[in-house]
LOVOBA-389973 format. One record per residue (C-alpha): residue number from 1; chain; x, y, z. Coordinates in steps of 0.5 Angstrom, whole numbers, plus 500, padded with zeros to 3 digits. Layout:
# residues N
+-----+----+-----+-----+-----+
|   i | ch |  xx |  yy |  zz |
+-----+----+-----+-----+-----+
| NUM |  A |   X |   Y |   Z |
...
+-----+----+-----+-----+-----+
//
This chain:
# residues 474
+-----+----+-----+-----+-----+
|   i | ch |  xx |  yy |  zz |
+-----+----+-----+-----+-----+
|   1 |  A | 201 | 140 | 850 |
|   2 |  A | 197 | 134 | 853 |
|   3 |  A | 194 | 139 | 859 |
|   4 |  A | 190 | 144 | 853 |
|   5 |  A | 184 | 142 | 852 |
|   6 |  A | 182 | 137 | 847 |
|   7 |  A | 174 | 139 | 847 |
|   8 |  A | 169 | 145 | 846 |
|   9 |  A | 168 | 144 | 853 |
|  10 |  A | 174 | 144 | 856 |
|  11 |  A | 175 | 150 | 852 |
|  12 |  A | 170 | 154 | 854 |
|  13 |  A | 171 | 152 | 862 |
|  14 |  A | 179 | 155 | 861 |
|  15 |  A | 181 | 162 | 860 |
|  16 |  A | 182 | 162 | 854 |
|  17 |  A | 179 | 168 | 849 |
|  18 |  A | 178 | 169 | 842 |
|  19 |  A | 183 | 175 | 840 |
|  20 |  A | 183 | 178 | 832 |
|  21 |  A | 191 | 176 | 829 |
|  22 |  A | 193 | 183 | 828 |
|  23 |  A | 191 | 185 | 836 |
|  24 |  A | 194 | 178 | 838 |
|  25 |  A | 200 | 181 | 833 |
|  26 |  A | 200 | 187 | 837 |
|  27 |  A | 198 | 185 | 844 |
|  28 |  A | 205 | 181 | 844 |
|  29 |  A | 209 | 187 | 841 |
|  30 |  A | 207 | 191 | 846 |
|  31 |  A | 209 | 186 | 852 |
|  32 |  A | 217 | 184 | 847 |
|  33 |  A | 217 | 192 | 847 |
|  34 |  A | 216 | 192 | 855 |
|  35 |  A | 221 | 187 | 857 |
|  36 |  A | 226 | 190 | 851 |
|  37 |  A | 226 | 184 | 848 |
|  38 |  A | 230 | 183 | 842 |
|  39 |  A | 225 | 183 | 836 |
|  40 |  A | 228 | 181 | 830 |
|  41 |  A | 234 | 176 | 832 |
|  42 |  A | 240 | 177 | 827 |
|  43 |  A | 237 | 182 | 823 |
|  44 |  A | 242 | 188 | 823 |
|  45 |  A | 242 | 196 | 821 |
|  46 |  A | 235 | 195 | 821 |
|  47 |  A | 234 | 198 | 829 |
|  48 |  A | 233 | 206 | 827 |
|  49 |  A | 229 | 205 | 820 |
|  50 |  A | 226 | 199 | 818 |
|  51 |  A | 224 | 196 | 825 |
|  52 |  A | 220 | 202 | 827 |
|  53 |  A | 216 | 202 | 821 |
|  54 |  A | 214 | 196 | 822 |
|  55 |  A | 212 | 196 | 830 |
|  56 |  A | 209 | 202 | 828 |
|  57 |  A | 205 | 198 | 822 |
|  58 |  A | 204 | 192 | 828 |
|  59 |  A | 201 | 198 | 832 |
|  60 |  A | 196 | 201 | 828 |
|  61 |  A | 194 | 194 | 825 |
|  62 |  A | 196 | 195 | 818 |
|  63 |  A | 198 | 190 | 812 |
|  64 |  A | 204 | 192 | 812 |
|  65 |  A | 209 | 191 | 804 |
|  66 |  A | 216 | 191 | 804 |
|  67 |  A | 219 | 195 | 798 |
|  68 |  A | 226 | 195 | 797 |
|  69 |  A | 231 | 192 | 792 |
|  70 |  A | 233 | 185 | 792 |
|  71 |  A | 238 | 182 | 798 |
|  72 |  A | 236 | 187 | 803 |
|  73 |  A | 232 | 182 | 809 |
|  74 |  A | 225 | 183 | 806 |
|  75 |  A | 222 | 175 | 807 |
|  76 |  A | 227 | 174 | 811 |
|  77 |  A | 223 | 179 | 816 |
|  78 |  A | 216 | 177 | 813 |
|  79 |  A | 217 | 170 | 815 |
|  80 |  A | 220 | 173 | 823 |
|  81 |  A | 213 | 176 | 824 |
|  82 |  A | 211 | 170 | 826 |
|  83 |  A | 215 | 172 | 833 |
|  84 |  A | 208 | 176 | 833 |
|  85 |  A | 204 | 170 | 835 |
|  86 |  A | 202 | 166 | 839 |
|  87 |  A | 206 | 160 | 841 |
|  88 |  A | 198 | 155 | 839 |
|  89 |  A | 192 | 157 | 838 |
|  90 |  A | 186 | 152 | 838 |
|  91 |  A | 182 | 150 | 832 |
|  92 |  A | 177 | 145 | 831 |
|  93 |  A | 180 | 138 | 828 |
|  94 |  A | 180 | 137 | 822 |
|  95 |  A | 178 | 144 | 819 |
|  96 |  A | 182 | 147 | 813 |
|  97 |  A | 182 | 154 | 816 |
|  98 |  A | 183 | 153 | 822 |
|  99 |  A | 176 | 155 | 825 |
| 100 |  A | 176 | 158 | 832 |
| 101 |  A | 173 | 153 | 836 |
| 102 |  A | 168 | 158 | 840 |
| 103 |  A | 166 | 161 | 833 |
| 104 |  A | 167 | 157 | 826 |
| 105 |  A | 166 | 160 | 820 |
| 106 |  A | 165 | 154 | 814 |
| 107 |  A | 161 | 150 | 814 |
| 108 |  A | 165 | 143 | 815 |
| 109 |  A | 166 | 147 | 821 |
| 110 |  A | 159 | 149 | 824 |
| 111 |  A | 156 | 142 | 821 |
| 112 |  A | 162 | 138 | 826 |
| 113 |  A | 159 | 144 | 832 |
| 114 |  A | 152 | 142 | 831 |
| 115 |  A | 153 | 135 | 832 |
| 116 |  A | 157 | 133 | 837 |
| 117 |  A | 157 | 140 | 840 |
| 118 |  A | 161 | 140 | 847 |
| 119 |  A | 165 | 134 | 844 |
| 120 |  A | 168 | 137 | 839 |
| 121 |  A | 175 | 135 | 838 |
| 122 |  A | 180 | 140 | 839 |
| 123 |  A | 186 | 142 | 836 |
| 124 |  A | 192 | 146 | 837 |
| 125 |  A | 196 | 150 | 831 |
| 126 |  A | 203 | 152 | 833 |
| 127 |  A | 206 | 158 | 830 |
| 128 |  A | 209 | 155 | 824 |
| 129 |  A | 203 | 153 | 821 |
| 130 |  A | 199 | 160 | 822 |
| 131 |  A | 203 | 163 | 817 |
| 132 |  A | 203 | 161 | 809 |
| 133 |  A | 207 | 165 | 803 |
| 134 |  A | 207 | 164 | 796 |
| 135 |  A | 211 | 167 | 790 |
| 136 |  A | 208 | 172 | 785 |
| 137 |  A | 209 | 169 | 779 |
| 138 |  A | 204 | 170 | 772 |
| 139 |  A | 202 | 163 | 772 |
| 140 |  A | 198 | 164 | 779 |
| 141 |  A | 191 | 165 | 779 |
| 142 |  A | 185 | 166 | 783 |
| 143 |  A | 183 | 159 | 785 |
| 144 |  A | 189 | 158 | 788 |
| 145 |  A | 189 | 165 | 792 |
| 146 |  A | 182 | 165 | 793 |
| 147 |  A | 179 | 157 | 792 |
| 148 |  A | 175 | 154 | 787 |
| 149 |  A | 169 | 149 | 785 |
| 150 |  A | 172 | 143 | 786 |
| 151 |  A | 169 | 138 | 781 |
| 152 |  A | 170 | 131 | 785 |
| 153 |  A | 167 | 134 | 790 |
| 154 |  A | 160 | 135 | 786 |
| 155 |  A | 162 | 129 | 781 |
| 156 |  A | 161 | 125 | 788 |
| 157 |  A | 153 | 128 | 789 |
| 158 |  A | 154 | 135 | 792 |
| 159 |  A | 150 | 141 | 789 |
| 160 |  A | 155 | 147 | 786 |
| 161 |  A | 150 | 151 | 790 |
| 162 |  A | 153 | 148 | 797 |
| 163 |  A | 160 | 151 | 800 |
| 164 |  A | 160 | 143 | 801 |
| 165 |  A | 164 | 144 | 794 |
| 166 |  A | 168 | 149 | 795 |
| 167 |  A | 176 | 148 | 795 |
| 168 |  A | 179 | 154 | 799 |
| 169 |  A | 186 | 158 | 796 |
| 170 |  A | 192 | 160 | 800 |
| 171 |  A | 188 | 165 | 804 |
| 172 |  A | 183 | 162 | 807 |
| 173 |  A | 188 | 157 | 809 |
| 174 |  A | 192 | 162 | 813 |
| 175 |  A | 185 | 165 | 816 |
| 176 |  A | 187 | 167 | 824 |
| 177 |  A | 195 | 167 | 821 |
| 178 |  A | 199 | 172 | 816 |
| 179 |  A | 199 | 171 | 809 |
| 180 |  A | 204 | 174 | 805 |
| 181 |  A | 205 | 174 | 798 |
| 182 |  A | 212 | 175 | 796 |
| 183 |  A | 214 | 179 | 789 |
| 184 |  A | 208 | 183 | 788 |
| 185 |  A | 208 | 187 | 782 |
| 186 |  A | 210 | 180 | 779 |
| 187 |  A | 202 | 178 | 780 |
| 188 |  A | 198 | 179 | 775 |
| 189 |  A | 193 | 186 | 775 |
| 190 |  A | 187 | 182 | 775 |
| 191 |  A | 189 | 178 | 779 |
| 192 |  A | 191 | 184 | 784 |
| 193 |  A | 184 | 187 | 783 |
| 194 |  A | 181 | 179 | 786 |
| 195 |  A | 186 | 182 | 793 |
| 196 |  A | 181 | 188 | 794 |
| 197 |  A | 175 | 185 | 799 |
| 198 |  A | 181 | 180 | 803 |
| 199 |  A | 184 | 187 | 804 |
| 200 |  A | 178 | 192 | 805 |
| 201 |  A | 171 | 188 | 807 |
| 202 |  A | 175 | 181 | 810 |
| 203 |  A | 172 | 177 | 807 |
| 204 |  A | 172 | 172 | 801 |
| 205 |  A | 167 | 170 | 796 |
| 206 |  A | 169 | 164 | 791 |
| 207 |  A | 166 | 163 | 783 |
| 208 |  A | 161 | 168 | 785 |
| 209 |  A | 156 | 165 | 790 |
| 210 |  A | 153 | 167 | 795 |
| 211 |  A | 158 | 164 | 800 |
| 212 |  A | 162 | 170 | 805 |
| 213 |  A | 167 | 168 | 809 |
| 214 |  A | 169 | 173 | 814 |
| 215 |  A | 176 | 171 | 815 |
| 216 |  A | 181 | 173 | 819 |
| 217 |  A | 188 | 175 | 816 |
| 218 |  A | 194 | 179 | 817 |
| 219 |  A | 196 | 180 | 810 |
| 220 |  A | 203 | 183 | 809 |
| 221 |  A | 207 | 183 | 801 |
| 222 |  A | 215 | 184 | 799 |
| 223 |  A | 217 | 188 | 793 |
| 224 |  A | 222 | 191 | 789 |
| 225 |  A | 222 | 198 | 787 |
| 226 |  A | 215 | 200 | 782 |
| 227 |  A | 221 | 203 | 778 |
| 228 |  A | 225 | 197 | 776 |
| 229 |  A | 223 | 196 | 768 |
| 230 |  A | 222 | 188 | 769 |
| 231 |  A | 217 | 188 | 773 |
| 232 |  A | 209 | 189 | 773 |
| 233 |  A | 207 | 195 | 777 |
| 234 |  A | 202 | 194 | 783 |
| 235 |  A | 195 | 197 | 782 |
| 236 |  A | 193 | 204 | 785 |
| 237 |  A | 187 | 201 | 789 |
| 238 |  A | 191 | 196 | 791 |
| 239 |  A | 197 | 200 | 794 |
| 240 |  A | 191 | 204 | 797 |
| 241 |  A | 189 | 199 | 801 |
| 242 |  A | 195 | 197 | 804 |
| 243 |  A | 196 | 200 | 811 |
| 244 |  A | 203 | 201 | 811 |
| 245 |  A | 209 | 200 | 806 |
| 246 |  A | 215 | 199 | 810 |
| 247 |  A | 221 | 201 | 806 |
| 248 |  A | 229 | 197 | 806 |
| 249 |  A | 236 | 198 | 805 |
| 250 |  A | 242 | 196 | 803 |
| 251 |  A | 247 | 197 | 810 |
| 252 |  A | 249 | 205 | 811 |
| 253 |  A | 256 | 203 | 813 |
| 254 |  A | 262 | 199 | 811 |
| 255 |  A | 263 | 196 | 819 |
| 256 |  A | 255 | 193 | 819 |
| 257 |  A | 256 | 190 | 812 |
| 258 |  A | 263 | 186 | 814 |
| 259 |  A | 258 | 184 | 821 |
| 260 |  A | 252 | 182 | 816 |
| 261 |  A | 256 | 177 | 811 |
| 262 |  A | 261 | 175 | 817 |
| 263 |  A | 255 | 172 | 819 |
| 264 |  A | 252 | 169 | 813 |
| 265 |  A | 258 | 167 | 810 |
| 266 |  A | 260 | 159 | 810 |
| 267 |  A | 267 | 161 | 813 |
| 268 |  A | 269 | 155 | 818 |
| 269 |  A | 272 | 150 | 812 |
| 270 |  A | 277 | 146 | 815 |
| 271 |  A | 279 | 143 | 822 |
| 272 |  A | 285 | 149 | 821 |
| 273 |  A | 280 | 154 | 818 |
| 274 |  A | 282 | 160 | 814 |
| 275 |  A | 284 | 166 | 816 |
| 276 |  A | 282 | 172 | 813 |
| 277 |  A | 285 | 178 | 815 |
| 278 |  A | 280 | 184 | 816 |
| 279 |  A | 283 | 189 | 811 |
| 280 |  A | 280 | 184 | 806 |
| 281 |  A | 274 | 183 | 808 |
| 282 |  A | 273 | 191 | 806 |
| 283 |  A | 275 | 189 | 800 |
| 284 |  A | 269 | 184 | 800 |
| 285 |  A | 264 | 189 | 802 |
| 286 |  A | 267 | 196 | 799 |
| 287 |  A | 267 | 192 | 791 |
| 288 |  A | 259 | 191 | 794 |
| 289 |  A | 258 | 199 | 796 |
| 290 |  A | 261 | 201 | 790 |
| 291 |  A | 258 | 196 | 786 |
| 292 |  A | 250 | 201 | 788 |
| 293 |  A | 253 | 207 | 786 |
| 294 |  A | 257 | 205 | 779 |
| 295 |  A | 253 | 208 | 772 |
| 296 |  A | 256 | 202 | 768 |
| 297 |  A | 250 | 198 | 773 |
| 298 |  A | 243 | 197 | 773 |
| 299 |  A | 241 | 202 | 780 |
| 300 |  A | 233 | 200 | 780 |
| 301 |  A | 236 | 192 | 780 |
| 302 |  A | 240 | 194 | 786 |
| 303 |  A | 247 | 189 | 788 |
| 304 |  A | 245 | 184 | 794 |
| 305 |  A | 248 | 183 | 800 |
| 306 |  A | 248 | 176 | 797 |
| 307 |  A | 254 | 179 | 793 |
| 308 |  A | 258 | 180 | 798 |
| 309 |  A | 256 | 173 | 802 |
| 310 |  A | 258 | 168 | 796 |
| 311 |  A | 264 | 173 | 794 |
| 312 |  A | 267 | 172 | 801 |
| 313 |  A | 266 | 164 | 800 |
| 314 |  A | 269 | 165 | 794 |
| 315 |  A | 275 | 170 | 798 |
| 316 |  A | 275 | 164 | 803 |
| 317 |  A | 276 | 157 | 798 |
| 318 |  A | 282 | 160 | 793 |
| 319 |  A | 285 | 161 | 800 |
| 320 |  A | 283 | 154 | 802 |
| 321 |  A | 285 | 151 | 795 |
| 322 |  A | 291 | 154 | 795 |
| 323 |  A | 293 | 151 | 802 |
| 324 |  A | 291 | 143 | 800 |
| 325 |  A | 295 | 144 | 794 |
| 326 |  A | 302 | 146 | 797 |
| 327 |  A | 301 | 144 | 804 |
| 328 |  A | 301 | 150 | 808 |
| 329 |  A | 300 | 150 | 815 |
| 330 |  A | 296 | 155 | 815 |
| 331 |  A | 291 | 157 | 810 |
| 332 |  A | 290 | 166 | 810 |
| 333 |  A | 287 | 169 | 804 |
| 334 |  A | 290 | 173 | 800 |
| 335 |  A | 290 | 179 | 795 |
| 336 |  A | 290 | 176 | 789 |
| 337 |  A | 284 | 171 | 792 |
| 338 |  A | 280 | 177 | 789 |
| 339 |  A | 281 | 176 | 783 |
| 340 |  A | 276 | 168 | 783 |
| 341 |  A | 271 | 173 | 785 |
| 342 |  A | 269 | 174 | 778 |
| 343 |  A | 266 | 167 | 778 |
| 344 |  A | 261 | 169 | 784 |
| 345 |  A | 260 | 176 | 782 |
| 346 |  A | 257 | 174 | 776 |
| 347 |  A | 250 | 174 | 775 |
| 348 |  A | 249 | 179 | 781 |
| 349 |  A | 250 | 185 | 778 |
| 350 |  A | 246 | 187 | 772 |
| 351 |  A | 249 | 191 | 766 |
| 352 |  A | 246 | 198 | 765 |
| 353 |  A | 242 | 198 | 758 |
| 354 |  A | 248 | 201 | 754 |
| 355 |  A | 252 | 196 | 757 |
| 356 |  A | 255 | 190 | 753 |
| 357 |  A | 255 | 182 | 756 |
| 358 |  A | 261 | 181 | 755 |
| 359 |  A | 263 | 188 | 759 |
| 360 |  A | 261 | 183 | 765 |
| 361 |  A | 268 | 182 | 767 |
| 362 |  A | 271 | 187 | 765 |
| 363 |  A | 267 | 192 | 770 |
| 364 |  A | 268 | 186 | 776 |
| 365 |  A | 276 | 187 | 775 |
| 366 |  A | 275 | 194 | 775 |
| 367 |  A | 271 | 194 | 782 |
| 368 |  A | 276 | 190 | 785 |
| 369 |  A | 282 | 194 | 783 |
| 370 |  A | 278 | 201 | 786 |
| 371 |  A | 276 | 198 | 792 |
| 372 |  A | 283 | 195 | 794 |
| 373 |  A | 285 | 202 | 792 |
| 374 |  A | 280 | 205 | 796 |
| 375 |  A | 282 | 201 | 802 |
| 376 |  A | 289 | 201 | 801 |
| 377 |  A | 289 | 209 | 801 |
| 378 |  A | 285 | 208 | 808 |
| 379 |  A | 291 | 206 | 811 |
| 380 |  A | 297 | 207 | 807 |
| 381 |  A | 299 | 213 | 803 |
| 382 |  A | 304 | 211 | 796 |
| 383 |  A | 310 | 216 | 798 |
| 384 |  A | 311 | 210 | 804 |
| 385 |  A | 314 | 207 | 797 |
| 386 |  A | 318 | 210 | 794 |
| 387 |  A | 324 | 205 | 793 |
| 388 |  A | 319 | 200 | 792 |
| 389 |  A | 317 | 205 | 785 |
| 390 |  A | 325 | 205 | 785 |
| 391 |  A | 326 | 197 | 785 |
| 392 |  A | 321 | 196 | 779 |
| 393 |  A | 324 | 203 | 775 |
| 394 |  A | 330 | 201 | 775 |
| 395 |  A | 328 | 195 | 771 |
| 396 |  A | 327 | 189 | 776 |
| 397 |  A | 320 | 186 | 775 |
| 398 |  A | 318 | 181 | 780 |
| 399 |  A | 313 | 175 | 777 |
| 400 |  A | 307 | 174 | 782 |
| 401 |  A | 304 | 167 | 781 |
| 402 |  A | 298 | 166 | 786 |
| 403 |  A | 298 | 160 | 786 |
| 404 |  A | 304 | 158 | 788 |
| 405 |  A | 309 | 158 | 794 |
| 406 |  A | 308 | 163 | 799 |
| 407 |  A | 315 | 163 | 801 |
| 408 |  A | 318 | 164 | 794 |
| 409 |  A | 314 | 170 | 793 |
| 410 |  A | 317 | 174 | 799 |
| 411 |  A | 322 | 172 | 797 |
| 412 |  A | 322 | 174 | 791 |
| 413 |  A | 320 | 182 | 795 |
| 414 |  A | 326 | 181 | 800 |
| 415 |  A | 330 | 183 | 794 |
| 416 |  A | 328 | 191 | 795 |
| 417 |  A | 332 | 194 | 799 |
| 418 |  A | 328 | 195 | 807 |
| 419 |  A | 321 | 192 | 804 |
| 420 |  A | 322 | 187 | 810 |
| 421 |  A | 322 | 193 | 816 |
| 422 |  A | 316 | 195 | 812 |
| 423 |  A | 312 | 188 | 811 |
| 424 |  A | 313 | 187 | 819 |
| 425 |  A | 310 | 194 | 821 |
| 426 |  A | 306 | 194 | 817 |
| 427 |  A | 302 | 187 | 819 |
| 428 |  A | 303 | 189 | 825 |
| 429 |  A | 299 | 196 | 824 |
| 430 |  A | 293 | 193 | 820 |
| 431 |  A | 293 | 185 | 823 |
| 432 |  A | 297 | 185 | 830 |
| 433 |  A | 293 | 178 | 832 |
| 434 |  A | 296 | 175 | 826 |
| 435 |  A | 302 | 178 | 825 |
| 436 |  A | 306 | 172 | 829 |
| 437 |  A | 307 | 164 | 829 |
| 438 |  A | 304 | 160 | 824 |
| 439 |  A | 300 | 164 | 820 |
| 440 |  A | 305 | 171 | 820 |
| 441 |  A | 309 | 169 | 813 |
| 442 |  A | 301 | 169 | 810 |
| 443 |  A | 299 | 176 | 813 |
| 444 |  A | 306 | 177 | 810 |
| 445 |  A | 304 | 175 | 803 |
| 446 |  A | 298 | 179 | 804 |
| 447 |  A | 299 | 185 | 805 |
| 448 |  A | 305 | 185 | 801 |
| 449 |  A | 300 | 184 | 795 |
| 450 |  A | 295 | 189 | 798 |
| 451 |  A | 301 | 194 | 797 |
| 452 |  A | 303 | 192 | 790 |
| 453 |  A | 296 | 193 | 788 |
| 454 |  A | 295 | 199 | 791 |
| 455 |  A | 301 | 202 | 788 |
| 456 |  A | 299 | 200 | 782 |
| 457 |  A | 292 | 203 | 782 |
| 458 |  A | 296 | 209 | 783 |
| 459 |  A | 300 | 209 | 777 |
| 460 |  A | 306 | 208 | 780 |
| 461 |  A | 309 | 202 | 777 |
| 462 |  A | 305 | 198 | 771 |
| 463 |  A | 303 | 190 | 772 |
| 464 |  A | 300 | 185 | 767 |
| 465 |  A | 296 | 179 | 767 |
| 466 |  A | 300 | 173 | 764 |
| 467 |  A | 296 | 166 | 763 |
| 468 |  A | 295 | 166 | 772 |
| 469 |  A | 299 | 170 | 773 |
| 470 |  A | 302 | 177 | 776 |
| 471 |  A | 308 | 181 | 773 |
| 472 |  A | 309 | 188 | 776 |
| 473 |  A | 315 | 192 | 774 |
| 474 |  A | 314 | 192 | 766 |
+-----+----+-----+-----+-----+
//
């Protein structure tokens, strides 16, 4: 930093050449592509679908709209566009709109350069300082985005027709950088109209004065699809001025969804940690995938990936709570922990118009049960457990307390002929890395609950819930 030019003269003597922000992004993207660099680190599942759309948009020097349902990583990717900016750029010191020292556009910067000439002080602005973001809300005004007459400056004696009396909004302050408007349809239509000049003529006008600032900005937006009935609409002329519309999507495969929640969920809780058998992660992700196709869920709203993340954290928390309460040596998540995910699923599923508000918990439990059934069918078959079905059909019953001691639960199940041997074999098949040692007991309990709930889902045995307990066999 100390070696960079600090005056206009030093800048002129350096190799610096001004370049527009979109040319700068294009140049840096080309370099990253040639060097085989990862363009969006940590973003999974978009390499063959979304990323090529963004790359094409940057190469074409387009303004872009990221269109997709909630929880599809739109804002995260928009913020990562700063990776395509230079590490830093020179600006006229004190300029509110990052004036280029070699081509200033604001009156402040022009006057400073005229006054100090080659001794004009230079500052350097990094990538993060060149990205501004605004969430569209109904109370956003043109003054917020473009600017307004500053009455305090006018009261100080400056004339209303002078540029000195102007207060710049967010878009002029994004000059030579990226401006992001999140949830664009929520912006009032008359405010959307105010963006026309910025997107097409690349200038801003404040309060009808002759002041016109030829700003250099890359405009990006995010929005939910327009058929989301609780939202407004993007006015047609504005859409026409946006170069590329990038469609995002939810994870196309269950395994990819699991990788995302593994990366995003907070799972490192205690010194020993909570172990989660992989089939439980599959159930968590399968529940979200089922919700995205359920006729009882408003699909125009979508089911965010955040639901899977929050549900996995709740699953881990309940296993941790049980372990701390009963002093278990190693906390292992079980199928019964899944039912506590209702708390982290509420509010993340928007019911269809024909559904009652009170049906939310019923729907959540049905989705959990259907997800358990799908994962059970993936690995096991009800025919394999005829001995378990016969045991309960003969009048026996089993009371499972999800908060109870794991050893007592397994001791009860040992009364079923041949079940111990089945548990041992299935645990080795499903979770071979956890089926032995200090985790063996917890894994056996988790597998046992998967079998019992899988048989219940196939109507092979009855199950009732009483005061937080599962009673099988009645």
